[in-house]
Every structure is written in C-alpha cells, then in structure tokens.
C-alpha positions as CSV (number, residue, x, y, z in Angstrom):
1,X,-16.7,-9.3,-1.6
2,X,-16.8,-5.7,-2.8
3,X,-18.9,-4.5,-5.7
4,X,-16.8,-5.3,-8.8
5,X,-15.6,-3.3,-11.8
6,X,-17.6,-4.4,-14.9
7,X,-16.4,-5.7,-18.1
8,X,-17.0,-3.4,-21.1
9,X,-19.1,-4.3,-24.1
10,X,-19.7,-2.5,-27.4
11,X,-23.3,-3.5,-28.4
12,X,-25.4,-1.9,-31.1
13,X,-23.1,1.1,-31.3
14,X,-23.2,1.7,-27.5
15,X,-20.5,1.1,-24.9
16,X,-22.1,-0.6,-21.9
17,X,-21.1,-2.2,-18.6
18,X,-21.8,-6.0,-18.5
19,X,-22.2,-8.0,-15.3
20,X,-20.7,-11.1,-16.8
21,X,-17.2,-12.4,-17.1
22,X,-17.0,-14.7,-20.1
23,X,-13.2,-15.0,-19.9
24,X,-13.4,-16.8,-16.6
25,X,-15.3,-19.6,-18.4
26,X,-12.4,-19.9,-20.8
27,X,-9.9,-20.1,-18.0
28,X,-12.0,-22.7,-16.2
29,X,-12.6,-24.9,-19.3
30,X,-9.0,-24.8,-20.4
31,X,-7.5,-25.4,-17.0
32,X,-5.6,-22.1,-17.1
33,X,-4.9,-20.4,-13.8
34,X,-3.6,-17.0,-15.0
35,X,-2.6,-15.7,-11.6
36,X,-3.5,-12.1,-12.1
37,X,-2.3,-9.6,-9.5
38,X,-5.2,-7.6,-8.1
39,X,-4.6,-4.1,-6.8
40,X,-8.1,-3.3,-5.6
41,X,-10.9,-5.1,-3.8
42,X,-13.2,-3.9,-6.6
43,X,-11.3,-6.1,-9.1
44,X,-10.8,-9.5,-7.5
45,X,-10.4,-11.1,-10.9
46,X,-7.4,-8.9,-11.6
47,X,-8.3,-7.9,-15.2
48,X,-10.8,-6.0,-17.2
49,X,-11.9,-7.2,-20.7
50,X,-13.4,-5.1,-23.4
51,X,-15.8,-7.0,-25.7
52,X,-17.9,-6.4,-28.8
53,X,-20.7,-8.1,-30.5
54,X,-20.5,-8.0,-34.3
55,X,-23.0,-9.9,-36.4
56,X,-24.4,-11.6,-33.3
57,X,-20.9,-12.9,-32.4
58,X,-19.0,-12.1,-29.1
59,X,-15.4,-11.1,-29.4
60,X,-12.8,-10.2,-26.8
61,X,-11.0,-7.2,-28.2
62,X,-8.9,-5.9,-25.3
63,X,-7.6,-7.3,-22.0
64,X,-5.8,-5.3,-19.3
65,X,-4.3,-6.7,-16.2
66,X,-1.0,-7.6,-14.6
67,X,0.1,-11.1,-14.0
68,X,1.8,-11.9,-10.6
69,X,5.2,-12.0,-12.3
70,X,4.7,-8.4,-13.3
71,X,4.0,-9.1,-16.9
72,X,1.2,-6.9,-18.5
73,X,-1.4,-9.2,-19.9
74,X,-3.3,-8.6,-23.2
75,X,-5.4,-10.6,-25.6
76,X,-2.2,-11.9,-27.2
77,X,-1.0,-13.4,-23.8
78,X,-3.8,-16.0,-23.9
79,X,-4.6,-16.1,-27.6
80,X,-1.3,-15.5,-29.5
81,X,-2.9,-16.6,-32.8
82,X,-5.5,-13.8,-32.4
83,X,-3.7,-10.9,-30.7
84,X,-6.2,-8.2,-31.6
85,X,-9.6,-9.9,-31.4
86,X,-10.7,-13.4,-30.6
87,X,-14.1,-15.0,-31.1
88,X,-15.5,-16.2,-27.7
89,X,-16.6,-19.6,-29.0
90,X,-16.1,-21.1,-25.5
91,X,-18.9,-18.9,-24.0
92,X,-22.4,-20.2,-23.6
93,X,-24.6,-18.4,-21.1
94,X,-26.3,-15.1,-20.5
95,X,-24.7,-11.6,-20.6
96,X,-26.4,-9.2,-18.2
97,X,-26.3,-5.5,-19.0
98,X,-27.9,-3.3,-16.3
99,X,-30.0,-0.4,-17.5
100,X,-31.8,2.5,-15.9
101,X,-31.6,3.7,-12.3
102,X,-30.3,1.8,-9.4
103,X,-33.0,0.1,-7.2
104,X,-30.7,-1.5,-4.7
105,X,-27.0,-1.2,-4.0
106,X,-25.3,-4.5,-2.9
107,X,-21.7,-4.3,-1.8
108,X,-20.9,-7.6,-3.3
109,X,-19.9,-8.7,-6.8
110,X,-22.4,-7.7,-9.5
111,X,-25.4,-8.1,-7.1
112,X,-26.8,-4.5,-7.3
113,X,-30.2,-4.2,-8.9
114,X,-31.2,-1.7,-11.6
115,X,-34.6,-0.9,-13.2
116,X,-33.8,-3.3,-16.1
117,X,-31.4,-6.0,-17.2
118,X,-30.8,-6.5,-20.9
119,X,-30.1,-10.2,-21.2
120,X,-28.2,-11.6,-24.1
121,X,-28.4,-15.4,-24.4
122,X,-25.4,-16.9,-26.1
123,X,-24.6,-20.4,-27.4
124,X,-20.9,-21.0,-28.2
125,X,-20.3,-17.3,-28.6
126,X,-23.3,-16.5,-30.8
127,X,-26.3,-14.4,-29.6
128,X,-29.4,-16.6,-29.8
129,X,-31.9,-14.5,-27.9
130,X,-32.2,-10.9,-26.5
131,X,-34.7,-10.1,-23.8
132,X,-35.4,-7.4,-21.1
133,X,-36.1,-8.1,-17.5
134,X,-38.0,-5.4,-15.6
135,X,-36.9,-5.2,-12.0
136,X,-38.9,-2.2,-10.8
137,X,-39.1,1.6,-10.9
138,X,-36.6,3.7,-9.0
139,X,-37.2,7.0,-7.2
140,X,-36.4,10.1,-9.2
141,X,-33.2,10.8,-7.2
142,X,-31.8,7.3,-7.7
143,X,-28.3,7.0,-9.3
144,X,-28.3,6.1,-13.1
145,X,-26.3,3.4,-14.6
146,X,-23.8,0.7,-13.4
147,X,-20.4,2.0,-12.5
148,X,-18.0,1.6,-9.6
149,X,-17.0,5.2,-9.0
150,X,-13.5,4.9,-7.6
151,X,-10.6,2.6,-7.3
152,X,-7.8,2.5,-4.9
153,X,-4.6,1.2,-6.5
154,X,-1.6,0.1,-4.4
155,X,1.9,0.2,-5.8
156,X,3.9,-3.0,-5.9
157,X,6.7,-3.0,-3.4
158,X,10.1,-2.9,-5.1
159,X,8.9,-0.6,-7.9
160,X,11.4,2.0,-9.2
161,X,10.2,4.5,-6.6
162,X,11.3,2.2,-3.8
163,X,7.8,1.2,-3.0
164,X,6.9,4.5,-1.5
165,X,3.2,5.3,-1.2
C-alpha cells in the first residue's frame, strides 16, 4: 500500500495531519459499506475527513469524497441530522499526530516515523489523555512534517470530456 493522505484535525488552534481514520470505525460498527471511489493509490479509503477537537470532544466537520455511483459525499450523506458537524461518539482509540522531522519514510499506509507522535487517547469521542512519544532525533536535512506531496487523479471514463486524459 502506498503512503496515504492524512485526515486533517484542528487541535489547540493548529491544523495538523492525523494518522488515524475515526470514520472507518463508524462504518465498521454500523455495518455501512460506503463504496467510495478512489482516484489515487495515496487515498485507498476514498475520502478525506476534516476534524476538530472542541472542549475535549472530537467532531467531524467536513467530508470529501465521491461514491462509486458518482455522488459527492459530505457529512450530511452519512449524518443527515447533523450535516455541518457531528460528535464522534463512536470513536474510542488513539489519534496519532506526527510532529517534527521525518526519521524514516515507509511507503505504506501511515507507517512513516517522525521525531515525535502526539497521542490523544479518546473514549467515546472524548479526549481522556494527551501524551508525547519521542521516536528519535532526525538529521538536520531531514524533511519536516507529515504530508503526501503529490496526488495523481484519474478522470472517470464517460465524463463530459469523453474520458480524455
């Protein structure tokens, strides 16, 4: 598997990349198979969520992706009663936020290693503990931060341009 695009999180006034996908837990628990179309090997899940933590509570505030039937998905697609923001009460686990310079690049999932991981432990959507894991010290010239730098997007065949590349 290719290194994956991260979910985005607004935490303590900062937009950060998180190497956790809380929405996949919701889909698994509720038996929903959303059938997202993926257009890049760097986005196997087919969507990107934007999250925020407010008063120690995790909320999904945006969802971007295309379902296999061509429908653009949003928060309202899966949470019609909460189209703008939904409390992630289903999520219990640890959110990983990489920090610092890259120690090791791994071309698979979220497996690359950075100097630190900020770990947020959640129970039913509520932050119960925050800790930092030190993973090492990178050389001066090591890349900073977690981002996948480029994405190749393939058009759907049958689009209004005739499916031309």
